[in-house]
C-alpha positions in Angstrom: -33.6 -3.4 -1.6 -32.3 -0.4 0.4 -34.3 2.7 0.3 -32.9 6.2 -0.4 -32.7 7.3 3.3 -30.5 4.3 4.1 -28.2 5.0 1.1 -28.0 8.7 2.1 -27.1 7.7 5.7 -24.5 5.3 4.6 -23.0 7.8 2.3 -22.9 10.4 5.1 -21.1 7.9 7.4 -18.5 7.1 4.7 -17.8 10.8 4.0 -17.5 11.5 7.7 -15.2 8.6 8.2 -13.0 9.7 5.3 -12.9 13.3 6.6 -11.9 12.1 10.2 -9.4 9.6 8.8 -7.7 12.3 6.6 -7.7 14.8 9.5 -6.1 12.3 11.9 -3.5 11.3 9.2 -2.6 14.9 8.6 -2.5 15.6 12.4 -0.2 12.7 13.1 2.1 13.5 10.1 2.3 17.2 10.8 2.5 16.6 14.6 5.4 14.2 14.2 7.4 16.7 12.1 6.5 19.5 14.6 7.7 17.4 17.5 10.9 16.6 15.7 11.6 20.3 15.1 10.8 21.1 18.7 13.3 18.4 19.9 16.0 19.7 17.7 15.5 23.2 19.0 15.6 22.0 22.6 19.0 20.3 22.1 
């Protein structure tokens, strides 16, 4: 049986992972669109 501190730690890790994953997903998606617009401006 897991105690409360282990559950809290696991929950914190899951939340942190979701935040980082969402941040990277947004960064890659927005960064890709930004790079495309930059390339079109250069040409």
